[in-house]
N, C-alpha and C positions, 0 to 999 in steps of 0.2 A: 636790598642789605648788605648790610655790611662785613667787609669778610674779615676777617682773623686778624690778616696783616694792619688793615683800615684798627681797629678797633688797638693795635698792641699800642698802634702808634699816637695814640693818647699819653701811652705810660711812660714815654722819655723823657719826662722828668724823675722819671722816681727809676727808669729801666735804658741802660745803652747796649739801644742797638749794635751788635759786632756783627763786620765785617768777615766776607771769606769763607761762610760757611754755604751751604749747596741750601739752604730752609734760614727763610728769615727767622734769626737769635736775638733775640732780647735777655742780657746780663741782670738780675737784681742784689741792690749792694745785698736784703738782705728777705729770708722765708712770706713771714710778713707781711716784706713789697710783694711780690710773686703769686702771693696765697689773693692777696686786697683783690692785684688787677687782672689776675684771669676769671676770680668771679665774677667782678665787672661786667668782663668778657660776656662770661655766661647769663648771666640777666638780662646782658643786654638784648640778647639775641633769643632769650623769656620775649622778655617786654614786645619784643621785634613780632613774636608769631601772636601771640598774643591781645596785640593792636590792630592784629593780621584777620586775626579771626580765628585763626591753625594754633595748631598743637608744637610745641616743639620736643621736635624728639634727639635725645642724647642718650650716645656710648659711654659709657663710665666706667675708667679702673677702681680698684680700689685698692686702698694696702695708706704708709704714710707719708705715702707721695702729695697727692693728694686732699688727704685731712684734713689740712689745713681749710686749705678752698674749700672745701664742704663745712666745713664751721664755719666759712665768712661768710660763703650762700644763707646757714641758717639761720643766723647777725642777721643781713641782712632782710630775710622775712623779717622775723621777729619781729629789730626795731625799726624799721622802713618802707613794710609793706609788702613787701617782696612775695608777688604772687604768681605759685609754684605748678595752683591745676590745673592747671593747660603739659603742663609735663609732661613726658612720656620717658623714659629712661630702660638702658635693655645693657645689660653687665657686660662686658666683655669675656668675663671667662668664670666655673664654673670649676673647683675638684672634681674628682667624682670618688665616688668613696666615702664619705666625711653622712656623717648623721644632720638630718634635718634644721637640729637650733645647734649645728658644732661652733664653735667659739670662733673658727676659722672660711668656716662660709663667705664666701664673698659678700652672702643672698644676706644672708644676721649681719654682715662686719655693715653694704649696703643701708642697711636698717635702720640698725642702732647713731651713726654718723647723718647719713642723710632724710630720712624718705620718714622716722618716728616724729624728730623735733619739729617737723615743718607736711604744708598740707596738701605734699604730692599724693594721691591719691596710692595705695598699697595697689590695687589693681592695676596701675600706671607702668612696675617696675615687673617686666617682661627680665626673665634668664632661665639658661638653659634645667633644663626638668633631669637631674641628674635619677630618681630614685628609683627609676630602674637601667644597672645598670652596663648591662647588656649591649651584644654590638648590636643587633636591631632596635633598643630602647632608646641608644643612645645617639643613632643616626637620627630614628624619628624625633630625638626630641629637637635636634637641630634644624630641618629642617620648615619644624613648625616656629620655629623662632627666626628662622628666614622669610617665611611666611610672615606674623606674625607685624617685619619691620617694610618688606615688601610690601603691608596693606595699610601701615605708617608716613609714605614715600619714601621708606632708608633716612635718614639724615639727619642733620643736622649739623653737629658739634660734639665730633669724640672729642673727648679731654684723656684722655692713660701715660703712663712710665712708659720708661724703660727699661731693661734686663740690662747685667751687669756679662753677659752673654748677649746683647742686642734682641732679649726679645721684647714683640711687643704683644702688650695681649700675652694669649700665651700658645703665639704663635713663635715654633723655639726657634733655633738653625735650622737655616737646606729650609725650611717652610715654602712652598709655593707662594707666589705672586697673585697667581688668581685663587688664592680656594677661599672658598668659605667659610660658618660656622660645618665646626667640625671635633669630635675625637679628638688627644695627638694626646702624645708621652711625652714629659715633663720632661726636661736637659736635666743633668746633674749641678749643673751652677744654678735655675733655677729652686732647682729639692731643697738647697745647703744655703740661700739669700730665705728659705721660709721654714731652716730646722726650728728655729730661734721659736714658731709664734707656734710648731709641733712641739716646742718642747725635744726637742732630739730631730737628727735626720732618720729615722729608722719611719721617723710616727709619719713625716710627713705622703701624702699618696704619690701616687704612681703618673698618676694619669687626671684630663682634663677637657672640657671640652672647654675650646676659642674664641670666637667673632675668630672671621678671618681677615688675610687680607685684602684681598677683596673687595669686601663689603666694608671696613672701615676707609680705603682709596675710594669708597664711593661716598663717606660721607663728603658733606660741603664744604665742611671745616676740620682742621685734624690742628686741638693745639698738645704737643708732647712736654708732660715737664720732668725736672729729672735737680735733684739738690742734691748738694753731697762731694766727694771730694771720692769715694769712692761710685764714683757715674762715670769723670770728668774724660779718661780712656774709652771706654765707648760709644760718647756723644761726639768724638774728635772719630770714632771711627767711623760712628754712623754718619754723618755730615758733613765729611769733608776727606772721607774720603770714596772711592768709588760708591758702587750703587750693587748691592750682594747678596744675595741668597743667605750666605753669611753673615749676614746681621740686617735682618728680618727690619727692622727701625730704621734705613735707610733707602727700602721707598716709600718714603718718606719726600727723601728728595724732586717724585715725581707727582707731586701731591699738588694742585693751581693754587690753594689754602691753606697749607699748613706750618706755622710755627714752634719754633719749640720759647721756653719763656725755667732758666734755668739760674738758681742763681752765683754765686761766683766763686763759690766750689766745684759746685760741674763744668764751669765753662772755663776753670785753670787751664787746659791743653790746646783749646781752640787758636786757631794762629791769632785772631781777632783781637784777640784777649789779655794771655800771653806774648805776645809780639807785636805787636798791632806794625810797626814798623814796616813789619818786611812784608806789609799788603799797600803803604804809601805812608805820605806824608802824616808824618802828626803835631805835636802841639811838647817840646821837650817840656815837663817839668823831672824835680828833684828826684823822687820817686821811682819816675819815665829811667829816666838816668841810668840811676841806680841797677833795677831792673834791668836793662840790655846793657849794662858793663857786666851784671854777675854773666845773665844768658850765653855772649860773647865769650868767656872763660866756660865757659859749659861744651861750647859748641867749636874752642876751641883747642880744648885742652894747658890753656895758658890760663900759670897767675898772675891773680892783677898787675902786676907789676913791669909785667914780661910784652903787653899788651903793644903792639906797635902800627900806625896811623893803616897799612895795607893788610890786616888785619880787622880794621871797621868797613875798609871800601869792602874786604873782599862777604864781605859778611851785609855785605847793604844799609848800611850806617854810616851813608853820603852825609847827614844830613845832620844827624846827631856830629859826628864830628870838625863840617863843618862853623857850623853854630855855637860848637863849647867842647871842643878840644884846643890843645891835639890831643894824642891817644895819651900822655903821660899827666896832660894831668887829667884830663878823663881819672884816667887809675889812680891814683894819688886820693885824688878826691869820694872818686869810693873806697878806697882800702883806706883812707880816715874815719870813715864811715862805718863800716866795719868793724875796723878795730874801738871803736866808741861803742860797738852794742857784746864788747865781752868788758865781763863786771862778774867777780868775782863770787862780789854783794848783794844777796840778792833784795837786800830793803836800807833805807838810807840809813846810815846814825845820826844822835846816837840811837841807841835800841827802843824798837819800834811793839809796836801789837801786831801781828802780822795777825790773820786767818783765811785759813784753808778750806774752800771748796770744792768738797768731793763730792759728784753727783753719785759713786754706789761707793763702797764698805770699800772701795780697793784704787779708788783713783788718785791717793793724793799719791801714797808712796810709789807707782808705779809710773805716775807721771813725771811727779817733778819731787820723784823721794832722796834727792842727793842737794838739792835745793830746803829740800827742809830743817837736812844735816846740819850747812847751814846756813842757816839761821834761826836754829839751835844755841849752835857755834858761837854765832856772832851775838848772840843776850838778847836775842829777842824773847820776848814775851809769843810764842806760839800757839796759834788754836787752831783749830783742824776740825770744823763743820761736817759731818754727811749724812747724806740731805732726802738719804731713802737706803731704806731696809737693805734693799740691797735680795731679799727673800729669794723668791723668779729661778735666780739664780744659783740653788742648793738642788745639786739633787736629792731623791725621798728617800735613796740609800743610806746620807746621809743624818736626814731627819732620825728616822729610824733608827741610827745604833743610838743617836743620841739619849733618845725613848728609852731604848734598853738600856743605857749606862745610868741612868738616872733614877732608873729600879731597882735597880744592881744596889748603884751605888747607898738605896733607901737598906737595902739588904744586912749587904757589910758593915755596916755599920747601926743594925739597929731599929730603926728607924722606922717611924708607918708606915710603912711601904702603901699601903690601902691608894690611896692619889697617883701616886703618880704609873701605880701597873691600873688606876681605869685610863689615864691619861694616855701606857704603853697600848694601851687594848686601846681606847677610841682612834689614836695615830696612823697602826698595823691596820683599822678595816676600814678606816676614810683612802687608805695608800693602794689597799686589797678591791676598792668598789671607784676608783679613779680610772678616767679614763684616760690617753696619750689626749693631753694639749688644754686638761680644764680647770680650773682652777681648785688652788690644796685649797685643803680643810682649816679656819684659824689657823685650832691647835699646831697644823703642819704647818703655817706661815709663823708662829708663833717661838716654834725653833728651828725654825731657819734661819727666822729674823737672828738670835739668837745666835743659832752656830754666824755668823758675818759682823756682829756685832765683837763678840769674843774676839776675833780676828782682825778688826779696824782695831781696837784696842793696843792688842800686842804688838800690833805693825807699826801705829805711831808709835810706840814707847821705848820701838826698838831705835830710830830715827834720833827717840829725843825727847820724845813732846812725856807735858807732862798732861796725867789721869784726868786731870781736873781741868784741860783745860778742851777737853773735849767734849764736840756736844753731837748725840745723839739726836735730826729732825726731823726725819719717821712723817715728810711731808704728802700728806692727802691726795695729789694727783698718783703717785704711783699704789699704791694699795687699794690697785684693779686683782689681784694673784694670777694674771697675765702679765703676757707683756706686754699686749695693748693699754696704753695708758689714758687720765683725762688732761686736757686741756688747764694750762697754773691755772689757781682760781685763786681769790681773793683771800681765802683759805692760806696756801705755800704764802702765799708775798706777806701775810704781814708775820707770818711764821720767824722767817726769816730777814723782817725790819726790824722783828723784836729784839731775836742775836746780834743784827748792827747794832743796837739801841745801845743790846745790853755788855757788847765786846767792845764797841766802838776801837774798828781797830785802826792804824795806819797803812795798813797795808793790803787788799785785799787781795786772793789767787782762785782764778775763776777757768774750768774747764770750758773752755771758747771753741774745742771745732764740734765739728759739724762728723763727724768722719763717722757720729759714734753709730753702728749696724742701726738699736734699738731704737733712739730719738731720746735715750734720757736723756744725755750732757744738752742735747739743745733745751731741754723745758727748761731742766734748772739752767743751764746761764739766762731766761728769757726772769726766770720766776727772782734772777736779783741784780739783774739789771730794772726787774720793773720797782723793784723793793728802793731802788738808787736810788732812778728818777722823783719817784714820788717822795721820797729824805727832800733830793736837791730842787723841786720843786716850792717845800715849805722850807726850805734852808737850815734845808738841818744839815749839820756833815758831813761829811762823806770823806773814805775812802781814796787813793791812789787804788787802782783794780788792775794787776797784769794779768793776762791770762795764758790758759797753759793748755797743752794736746792729750790728747788723752791718747793712750796703746793702738790708737790704727792707723795715724798717718802724726808726719812732722808739721809742720811749719816751712816755706819756702821760705830757702836764705835771702829773698830780697826783703822777710816780715823782720823777716828774727828784727827785736829790737832790742832788745835786753841776752847775754849768753853765760850765761853759767857754768865754769868750768869746771868737769868735776874728776880726780885724785882718781888710784885704782883703790883707793881704800874707802873713797866715799860710792865707789860705787857694787866690793863689797857687801860693805852695809846695806845699802838701796837692798841688795839683792836681798838679803836679809828676810829686810822688811818686809819683801814681798813672798817670798817663803810661810812667814805667819800667816797665810792665806788657804790657809789647807785645803777647802773647798774647789779653791778655788788649781787648784796645780796639778799638776799632768793634763787633767782632762777636766776644760771648763763648758759649764750646762749652752754656756754662750762665749763660744766661742769667734763666729762671724765663718771669715772664706779664708782667714789666714791659718796653718796649722802651729806655729811655732804658739810657744806659751808665755803667758806674758811677761814676764821674771827676759823672756828669749828679746821679746818685741821692744821694750822698757832699752836690751843694751844695744843693742843693734842697731835703734833710731841715737840710740845719744853719741853712739861713736860715730853713725854718717852724717852727724849734725859736726862732731868734730870733723869727721875728712874732711868732712866738706869745706872748715874754712880752711885747715894746711892746705889740700888744691886751691885754691884765691890766693897761697902765700902767706898766710895766717899768718899766728901763733901755731904751733901742737900738741894739740891740749888730746889729754885720757880720751875724753866722755865730756858733751855735752848740753847742757838742761833746755830751754828755748821759750821761749819768751815773749811776749806780740801788751804793748797797751790797749785796751779798753779805748770804740770816739765814742761810748757816752750813745749809744742808740743803744737798741734789743742786736742778736740774732736773727 
């Protein structure tokens, strides 16, 4: 039987093995590559077990991280005939206190994403029975699950993720190594991470049942997946640090067949990926030289043009100094590269058509509001495409307030109040019957979408855009009424392509960040890139594409290709545009783990980027907005 390590080696054409981690680690340029590769490992295990007349026993996690991998398994089943009828699935955990059909339950999630679309028999799915939440009831359910697993001969393969606090399944910090399936109390960090799924932290269960670390460690193979910058820190702690019960995922250091599968963002902090020169000789190229010299500035606290040969030697950059030095040549080379990124004009002259794709109705002004101001000032024809309605990110009380206001509006102006009163009654009734986390009724979804629409229009006008240049796409993938979205479909791509062919922009701006905890930015970027790729294949002209980051994370200095300086006046106007989004002001429904308001995050991020340039000895600016160029591939 092949191990996950051997299978992982098959993917080295698209994945880079990383040195320095305490388990085998592989980094993929794109999330879709990772999903395809991991799904092939799972499929190979299933085929091998089938050929041997055995069942494949899988321990599976749920959530956004493995979702694309499971979609790829579904595709293999439908298009390539992968037979899943001999698969036995054991879920790694389940919340306690949810109704059986709750949209947040792991049982319902795995049924929707994997069981229902394939030929896995429902009776082959094993999960903790949480119908009796008493201590005795849960303990009995845990014993039954362990007994069922023992009857199957243990787990052949586990697919899992890692929490920001280092948990694996629901084995929270300070879980013991020898634990078995058991009830547990959820860590506050875990509950905060799940808050968006439940439409508020107060709705997240406080307890769950989890497969224990000993049970997971006895699996013959373990595949741990991590996506996004928000996982980078804990990946380093778990797999470059010491094994510790504070980070239960670090126990995998002792597993003989555990492997990590990471995208570039999640791998960003690993020494072998972020600073490979620290682990031995490497083949130097311009991007690595730039990264190493900027890293050296951070380590020494020196500006670029103050570096000397001893700085390189003291930080194990002898090889770089020997082949590409002396220090002053290297520093001047990188200094010129960084100076070339500074551009007051984010689009070339003469005036062009510019199109900003905004995943949510406020990402345009939050992420590149200053650059939009500059584009308008430079005389460009600026368009903004709001890709989703953003309606799930509006509080219920805001929707009720609008329904009440419209009803009263009709009365004040002596209009027929009947239809407005009817809508008001329907909204009140729907909200009274709605359980936490349940999708909104259609009328409420429309009202919430209208709130975001008016705010988006006001924010765009504030930075100088014309109303007739605002495009509200309302892409179908988003129209679920829940945090869990559909994959990008042909209809989404067709809508985007039609807009591109109608506007015919010279420059397009796309949210290219992967740190958005809800995944909407990633999905929207995929949709845009699919449309552009299809157009290019047909010889249809396409725009230059620049990528910006959302409210969650900024590009590292070595990644920045264009940095647009912002004055204090630019920042003040940008802040006012963000303030137009009143439903997201003071308290947003889905703030993530960052307690700052979105305008504060934007200002801090822009000023930190400017400070980073200043510390390198580059010109000192009040703030900077950063962009990279699209490399022509999907994210």
